[in-house]
C-alpha positions as a printed Julia matrix, in Angstrom:
445×3 Matrix{Float64}:
  0.0    0.0     0.0
  1.26   3.49   -0.81
  2.39   5.67    2.04
  0.3    8.52    3.39
  1.48  11.58    5.29
  0.77   9.73    8.54
  1.8    6.23    7.5
  5.41   5.0     7.3
  6.59   3.71    3.94
  7.33   0.18    5.13
  7.85  -1.06    1.57
 10.72   1.34    0.98
 12.15   0.46    4.37
 12.27  -3.21    3.34
 14.07  -2.26    0.13
 16.83  -0.65    2.22
 17.54  -4.02    3.81
 20.46  -4.15    6.24
 22.04  -0.91    5.03
 22.03   2.06    7.4
 20.23   5.18    6.09
 23.61   6.81    5.38
 24.88   3.74    3.53
 21.7    3.52    1.48
 21.89   7.24    0.66
 25.39   6.63   -0.72
 24.0    3.84   -2.91
 21.33   6.22   -4.18
 23.94   8.83   -5.11
 26.04   6.17   -6.85
 23.04   4.95   -8.83
 22.24   8.52   -9.81
 25.74   8.97  -11.17
 25.34   5.8   -13.25
 22.41   7.32  -15.17
 23.67  10.91  -15.3
 21.38  12.25  -12.58
 22.47  14.28   -9.56
 20.6   14.05   -6.26
 21.63  15.41   -2.86
 20.53  12.28   -1.04
 21.53  11.82    2.59
 20.36   9.84    5.61
 17.85  12.51    6.48
 16.16  12.25    3.1
 15.9    8.46    3.44
 14.33   8.96    6.86
 11.74  11.35    5.43
 10.83   8.83    2.76
 10.49   5.98    5.23
  8.43   8.07    7.67
  5.92   8.81    4.89
  6.68  12.55    4.88
  7.74  12.29    1.23
  4.74  10.67   -0.39
  6.1   10.89   -3.94
  9.7   11.67   -4.95
 10.61  14.3    -7.51
 11.34  13.18  -11.06
 15.11  12.9   -10.54
 14.7   10.62   -7.54
 12.02   8.64   -9.36
 14.43   7.84  -12.2
 17.14   6.84   -9.73
 14.87   4.6    -7.64
 13.49   2.85  -10.71
 17.05   2.32  -11.94
 18.0    0.8    -8.6
 14.99  -1.53   -8.52
 14.25  -2.64  -12.12
 10.72  -3.8   -12.7
  9.33  -1.82   -9.78
  6.93   1.09  -10.07
  6.57   4.03   -7.69
  3.59   2.28   -6.14
  5.7   -0.86   -5.81
  8.17   1.18   -3.77
  5.43   2.39   -1.46
  4.85   5.83   -2.98
  1.56   7.51   -3.86
  0.69   8.17   -7.52
  2.05  11.58   -8.5
 -1.32  12.88   -9.65
 -2.87  12.21   -6.23
 -0.29  14.2    -4.28
 -1.38  17.83   -4.27
 -0.34  20.85   -2.31
  2.96  19.35   -1.22
  4.81  22.62   -1.42
  2.63  24.1     1.28
  4.06  21.57    3.71
  7.71  21.94    2.74
 10.02  23.65    5.16
 12.71  25.85    3.61
 15.79  23.82    2.69
 14.5   20.46    3.74
 15.75  17.66    1.51
 14.26  18.04   -1.98
 10.88  16.49   -2.51
  9.05  17.55   -5.65
 10.27  20.3    -7.93
  6.88  21.33   -9.25
  6.48  23.87   -6.47
  2.71  24.12   -6.51
  1.97  20.45   -6.87
 -1.13  21.24   -8.89
 -0.63  18.44  -11.35
 -0.86  20.75  -14.37
  2.74  20.02  -15.34
  3.61  23.64  -16.14
  5.73  24.49  -13.12
  7.19  20.97  -13.15
  8.52  21.61  -16.66
  9.84  25.03  -15.64
 11.84  23.73  -12.67
 12.99  20.7   -14.67
 14.39  23.13  -17.25
 16.3   24.85  -14.45
 17.72  21.57  -13.18
 18.72  20.41  -16.65
 20.25  23.78  -17.49
 22.46  23.48  -14.43
 23.45  19.9   -15.08
 23.69  19.52  -18.87
 27.31  19.26  -19.85
 28.59  19.93  -16.34
 29.75  23.22  -14.92
 30.55  24.75  -18.31
 26.86  25.38  -19.01
 25.78  26.84  -15.69
 25.43  30.19  -17.46
 22.21  28.87  -18.98
 20.71  28.17  -15.57
 18.99  31.44  -14.7
 15.87  31.76  -12.63
 14.24  33.63  -15.51
 13.8   30.21  -17.11
 11.41  29.26  -14.34
  9.23  32.35  -14.41
  5.89  32.43  -16.24
  5.19  35.08  -18.81
  7.96  37.4   -19.95
 11.22  35.57  -19.21
 13.08  38.88  -18.99
 11.15  40.05  -15.92
  9.95  38.36  -12.73
  6.18  38.15  -12.21
  4.39  40.95  -10.38
  4.01  38.69   -7.34
  6.03  35.53   -6.74
  4.37  32.21   -6.01
  5.33  28.78   -4.77
  6.95  27.73   -8.06
  9.33  30.7    -7.94
 10.26  29.97   -4.33
 10.92  26.33   -5.26
 13.11  27.46   -8.18
 15.29  29.54   -5.85
 15.68  26.57   -3.51
 16.57  24.29   -6.42
 19.18  26.77   -7.62
 20.87  26.61   -4.21
 20.94  22.82   -4.29
 22.3   22.58   -7.82
 25.08  25.08   -7.14
 26.12  23.09   -4.07
 26.06  19.82   -5.96
 28.17  21.21   -8.8
 30.64  22.73   -6.34
 30.98  19.37   -4.56
 31.93  17.73   -7.84
 33.78  20.4    -9.81
 34.93  23.2    -7.48
 34.11  26.87   -7.65
 36.19  28.43  -10.41
 33.91  27.61  -13.35
 30.75  28.34  -11.39
 31.14  31.71   -9.71
 30.32  34.23  -12.42
 27.69  31.98  -13.95
 25.9   31.63  -10.61
 25.49  35.38  -10.23
 22.47  35.49  -12.55
 20.27  33.23  -10.39
 21.24  35.37   -7.4
 20.16  38.57   -9.13
 16.92  36.9   -10.16
 16.27  35.73   -6.59
 16.58  39.23   -5.19
 14.41  40.56   -8.03
 11.74  38.12   -6.84
 12.1   39.46   -3.31
 11.67  43.01   -4.59
  8.54  41.98   -6.48
  7.02  40.52   -3.31
  5.04  37.35   -2.87
  1.39  36.39   -2.88
  1.59  34.83    0.59
  3.65  35.49    3.68
  4.76  31.83    3.75
  6.08  32.23    0.19
  7.87  35.44    1.1
  9.52  33.67    4.03
 10.73  30.95    1.67
 12.05  33.56   -0.76
 13.98  35.34    1.98
 15.5   32.07    3.16
 16.21  30.95   -0.41
 17.75  34.23   -1.54
 19.89  34.4     1.59
 21.13  30.82    1.17
 21.82  31.54   -2.49
 23.89  34.58   -1.46
 25.9   32.37    0.91
 26.41  29.78   -1.85
 27.56  32.35   -4.39
 29.74  33.91   -1.69
 31.36  30.55   -1.12
 32.06  30.18   -4.84
 33.8   33.57   -4.73
 35.65  32.57   -1.55
 36.92  29.28   -2.95
 38.01  30.88   -6.21
 40.07  33.56   -4.45
 37.67  36.5    -4.89
 37.63  37.42   -1.22
 36.12  40.9    -1.47
 33.26  39.53   -3.57
 32.77  36.76   -1.01
 32.67  39.27    1.83
 30.0   41.26   -0.02
 27.81  38.22   -0.67
 28.08  36.98    2.92
 27.13  40.46    4.18
 24.12  40.4     1.84
 23.06  37.05    3.27
 23.46  38.34    6.83
 21.35  41.41    6.05
 18.65  39.18    4.55
 18.71  37.01    7.68
 18.36  40.02    9.97
 15.49  41.49    7.94
 13.55  38.21    7.98
 14.5   37.12   11.5
 15.97  33.88   10.21
 18.35  32.57   12.9
 19.44  29.6    10.78
 20.48  31.8     7.86
 22.21  34.19   10.26
 24.24  31.34   11.77
 25.18  30.12    8.27
 26.31  33.58    7.18
 28.41  34.05   10.31
 29.97  30.6     9.85
 31.15  31.49    6.36
 32.23  34.98    7.41
 34.39  33.42   10.12
 35.94  31.02    7.62
 36.67  33.88    5.21
 38.19  36.06    7.94
 40.56  33.25    8.89
 41.64  32.79    5.26
 42.15  36.55    4.89
 44.45  36.7     7.91
 41.94  38.34   10.27
 41.82  35.74   13.05
 40.18  37.93   15.69
 37.34  38.71   13.3
 37.08  34.95   12.67
 36.63  34.36   16.41
 33.98  37.06   16.79
 31.99  35.94   13.75
 32.0   32.32   14.98
 30.86  33.4    18.43
 28.05  35.45   16.89
 27.05  32.42   14.84
 26.88  30.23   17.95
 24.61  32.78   19.64
 22.3   32.73   16.63
 22.33  28.91   16.51
 21.53  28.21   20.17
 17.78  28.05   19.61
 17.93  25.87   16.49
 18.32  22.45   18.09
 21.38  21.46   16.05
 24.42  20.28   18.02
 26.23  19.67   14.73
 25.84  23.33   13.76
 27.19  24.38   17.16
 30.1   21.98   16.58
 30.94  23.54   13.23
 30.86  27.04   14.71
 33.11  25.94   17.56
 35.58  24.67   14.97
 35.42  28.02   13.17
 36.2   29.71   16.48
 39.06  27.29   17.12
 40.55  28.23   13.75
 40.5   31.89   14.75
 42.18  31.19   18.09
 44.84  29.13   16.32
 45.5   32.08   14.02
 46.0   34.22   17.13
 48.41  31.57   18.48
 46.19  31.11   21.54
 46.61  27.39   22.1
 44.54  27.22   25.29
 41.49  28.94   23.74
 41.87  26.81   20.59
 41.89  23.58   22.58
 38.82  24.69   24.57
 36.94  25.4    21.33
 38.02  22.05   19.89
 36.75  20.29   23.0
 33.36  22.02   22.63
 33.29  21.02   18.97
 33.88  17.35   19.74
 31.31  17.36   22.56
 28.63  18.9    20.34
 29.51  16.62   17.42
 29.24  13.51   19.61
 25.59  14.33   20.28
 24.84  13.24   16.72
 22.49  14.52   14.06
 19.19  16.16   14.93
 16.02  17.34   13.27
 17.28  20.91   13.52
 20.33  20.25   11.33
 20.1   22.51    8.26
 20.3   20.95    4.81
 23.41  22.9     3.86
 25.34  21.07    6.58
 25.23  17.76    4.71
 28.99  18.24    4.04
 29.78  18.33    7.77
 30.65  14.85    8.88
 33.6   13.32   10.65
 35.85  13.99    7.64
 35.22  17.75    7.75
 35.68  17.79   11.53
 39.08  16.12   11.13
 40.03  18.55    8.37
 39.13  21.65   10.39
 41.04  20.33   13.38
 44.04  19.64   11.13
 44.04  23.28   10.07
 44.12  24.37   13.7
 47.19  22.26   14.53
 48.88  23.39   11.34
 48.33  27.05   12.27
 49.83  26.28   15.69
 52.92  24.8    14.01
 52.22  21.14   14.92
 52.43  19.79   11.4
 52.89  16.11   12.2
 49.77  16.2    14.37
 47.96  18.15   11.66
 48.97  15.53    9.08
 47.41  12.74   11.14
 44.07  14.55   11.16
 44.31  15.52    7.48
 45.05  11.9     6.52
 42.02  10.74    8.47
 39.89  13.4     6.77
 40.97  12.22    3.31
 40.39   8.57    4.21
 36.91   9.23    5.62
 35.6   11.44    2.81
 33.03   9.96    0.45
 34.67   9.84   -3.04
 31.42  11.3    -4.42
 32.55  14.69   -3.11
 35.59  15.06   -5.35
 36.32  18.63   -4.33
 36.61  17.79   -0.65
 38.78  14.75   -1.37
 41.12  17.04   -3.3
 41.05  19.66   -0.53
 41.8   17.24    2.29
 44.56  15.56    0.31
 46.11  18.96   -0.49
 46.06  19.76    3.23
 47.74  16.42    3.91
 50.45  17.14    1.33
 51.21  20.51    2.89
 51.33  19.18    6.43
 53.58  16.27    5.44
 55.97  18.6     3.61
 56.3   20.82    6.7
 56.53  17.79    9.03
 59.66  16.51    7.28
 58.09  13.74    5.16
 58.82  14.96    1.6
 58.28  11.65   -0.22
 54.88  11.12    1.39
 54.01  14.73    0.65
 54.93  14.28   -3.01
 52.71  11.19   -3.24
 49.75  13.11   -1.78
 50.48  16.05   -4.07
 50.39  13.76   -7.09
 47.01  12.47   -6.0
 45.74  16.06   -5.87
 47.01  16.69   -9.4
 45.0   13.66  -10.53
 41.87  15.09   -8.91
 42.38  18.57  -10.37
 41.49  17.12  -13.75
 37.85  17.28  -12.61
 37.98  19.84   -9.78
 38.53  23.56  -10.43
 39.47  25.39   -7.24
 41.9   28.29   -6.96
 42.14  27.61   -3.25
 43.32  24.04   -3.74
 45.77  25.01   -6.5
 47.24  27.71   -4.24
 47.7   25.2    -1.42
 49.45  22.82   -3.8
 51.75  25.57   -5.08
 52.75  26.38   -1.48
 53.55  22.72   -0.93
 55.66  22.59   -4.09
 57.73  25.53   -2.84
 58.36  23.75    0.47
 59.45  20.6    -1.41
 61.94  22.3    -3.78
 64.94  21.71   -1.44
 64.11  17.98   -1.53
 64.0   17.58   -5.3
 66.92  15.12   -5.31
 64.34  12.55   -4.28
 62.96  10.92   -7.45
 59.42  10.99   -6.06
 59.63  14.64   -5.09
 61.2   15.59   -8.41
 58.49  13.72  -10.3
 55.81  15.64   -8.43
 57.53  18.99   -9.0
 57.82  18.32  -12.73
 54.15  17.34  -12.95
 53.15  20.38  -10.93
 55.16  22.74  -13.13
 53.54  21.33  -16.26
 50.07  21.51  -14.72
């Protein structure tokens, strides 16, 4: 029997078998890759399906599930027929795991086609064609102007834009995405200026536009455009303050802290992280508090305050150990044990303990899901740098070579800069065949 909003999807639960929700989510992502789809599936999404909250998956998930279970239909997986599920968007919370991209759920097919165009424009041909993915594609009427008043389909399009940018960044890095992602951001704020038909829609637009500003800010940050990043993060923070959105405020402060640390302003990094923790206290997300404690630790490390850094790291581990919670925001799907290890590695590196940093960086690289190619490259680049400074040049050269392999599919100025710094440290060791081989490859790259 198909699931209802109040009835668990026991059929889907049986299909998961002995896999944990996280393990099954990884299988879903792998299956999606096999057929050229991209879905941001995680354990939380699997839980929402099994609880019956998601009565019918969006078209991307439908294709993936039917690929995973040949011969099955949606009904055979415990879902309701698509045409019987109406008004879903009214029950969606901003930035919950994606359900159905039609926005209104009216069954007419119009808004479904519009948002599907957006998704395909983002994904077709990879990051090189993101320029085609503008929110104007999703707007009814004149595609050059937003509608007089935004509706649910426009709010859903903004949310989808955020997800697609994050997915592309996870796979390809920021360099090819940044300028092409600016158009959806402009369109999102044009929608906000136009206003919405309902207050609930306007709330979604504020949250969506703010999250989009953070995402575009991150693309600028990762591609070395720090002033642009600072501007986008400030825009997101202003949007959060206007709408009273504590979750968005915490997200903006988290990224502002990260940027301040990278820009050599460690005290600002500490203050932004502390402000983010204040905003996050009411959200019921220990993992978010953990991330913000790690941001603060990075600032203290930059100030060479070992005691304060260790205290922040202890808070981070305590909060992280409490596990995931319903209040965890969707954007934090990247924050698992691998990211925790990576952020701790950066703290020890800043404090000059490179061998200790290398141990954490190695663990981060080993733990990271290969699906997130950018993070694998980042953690391995951190490992290479720490090993070079810890007096292990051959191991560093091996890790550096692995990063060069990954840079064939990942475009990140930040990672390339880290690798160049490592190469400079390794130059005195070039008599080693392994080190020399890496330096030659790096120079050619």
